[in-house]
N, C-alpha and C positions, 0 to 999 in steps of 0.2 A: 091241716098237715104240717104245713112250715112254720106255723107255728107254736104249734109243739113239739116239735125237733129243736126250734132254736132256743125255747123253755128248756128242756131238758140236758140240751149242750153248755147252758147257763145255768142250773142245777149242778152238771158237772163238773164244773171249771171252780167253781164256789167252793163244793164239795173236797176237789181236790187241793185247793191252797188250805184249805182253813186241815185237813192232813195232813201235807207240807209241816205246817206251823207247828203243830202237837206232834211231831214227831220231834221238830227243831227245836223243842225245847227241854225234852228228855234227855239230851244229847247235852254232855260237860261241852263248855266253850272253851274249856283249860288247854291251854296246848300241856300234855306232858309228854314226855317221852322215856317215862320209866318204862316203858315195854320194848325199849332196845334192849335190856338186859336178857342173857341167853341170846341172843343173834347176831352175826360173824360179819365182821366189820368187811368190807368188802372195797377195789379199786383206792386205796388209800395215797393218797399222794401231795403231801405235804413239803410246801417251800423252803429249804434251810435260810435261818434269820438270813447268815453271811454273807451268804453265794445264792448261786443258780439252780441248785443244784435239789434234788429231793430225796423226804425220808418213804420210802417205801414200803410196801405188806411185809419184806422179806427181813428191812432193820428192825419188825416188829417182833419176828418170828428169832429174834438172839436171844431173849430172856425170855424166864418159864414166866415172866409178869411183864406186863407193863403199862404205866398209867401215865395217860396222854392230859395235860393238864392247858387248858385253857384260859388268858391272864392276860394282864393289860398294867400298866405304871402307873395311870387312872384311875384303876381300881381300887376304892380303900380296900375293901373287904378281901381283895388278892395279899393284900397284904399283910392281912388278919391272918391270913392261912399259911402263907411265904414260913414261918421258923419249922411246920409240920413237912414241908416236904422238904425245906434243909436237911429232916431227920430221918427222913422216907428215903435221901440220897445214901444212906447208909446201910438198907436192905441189897445184900448179895441177890437174892432173887427179883431183882425187882428193878427196872429202869426206866426215869421219866424221862418224857418226855414231855417239852415245854412247846407251846404253840401262843406269840404273842399276838392279839386279835385288835385289831384297827387301833394299832398305835403306832405312834413317832419312834422311829427306831432309836436317832437318841433319847430319848428321855426311857425307855426299854432296858437300855444299855447304861443308863444310869441307876435302873431300879436293882440291877442285878450288881451292880458294883458297891452300892451301899449297901443291897440286904442280905448278899451272896444269890451263889446262883447253884440250885438243886439241880440244875437236870444234865443230863450226861445228851440228851437233843436239843437241841433248838432249833424252832420253824418260824414261820410266819399266817399271819391270814391278814394282810392291813386292810382289804377291802370287808373280811368278815363270810366271804361268800361258799369258801371251801368246810367252814366249820359247821356252815347248816348242814352237811353230807354225815356228822359224826351228831347230829341230834342238838346240837349246839344252839341257844338262842337267847343266852344273858355269859355274865363271866359272874367268879370265876367259876368253872364248868371242869369237872377232870372227869375219866373215863378209866376204870381199869379191867385189862382183858388179857389174855393167858396168852401160852403162844399161839395159840390157833387159832387167832383173833377173836376168839367167843368173847362178849363185851360180856364180865361178871359181876360188876356196881358204876353206878350211875350216878356220883354225887351231884346235885345241882345246889351251889353256893357252895360257901369256903367252908376247905378241909378242915375239924379241928379236930382237939383230943379222941373224942368217940372213933371217928372215923380212919384217926391214923392208928388205933389199933387193930378195928376193922378188916386194913388194908395191912398191918404185920402179922395180923392169923392166917388169911387168906395167901400171900407167902411165905408164908412157914413150915405150909401144908406139904 
């Protein structure tokens, strides 16, 4: 009787392990944050680049739309998207917030001085820990939100012409 129970227990464990294995094969292993679109940002607290004060939710509600751009001076794709950010800075219904990601302050300042500063507000995330709360796992990435802090669109990778046009169309509505 004991041997039958042990055999049944071993078979059950093997079936369970095989079941978990097959379930995990059908799941995507890619970390995808596109599902954040339509959700509302909560507990926003980004440290300003030059002071120990913080950008909070109330700062994001001041304009109809805000583009939060995560960038670094060492990031080559960030340099490619920079001209489009400079052009977006001219949009009246749009505020640009730059979050300097895992960067050296001197290099970041030099980058903005040499290429222009498109940002209305500038924050820092020296260790990259706060950006995770925004679903950021690489840079450049940008998040377009409305004044209700709802994520309208998430841009993974650099913003190029088609993204620039899309953002302009959103903020003109």
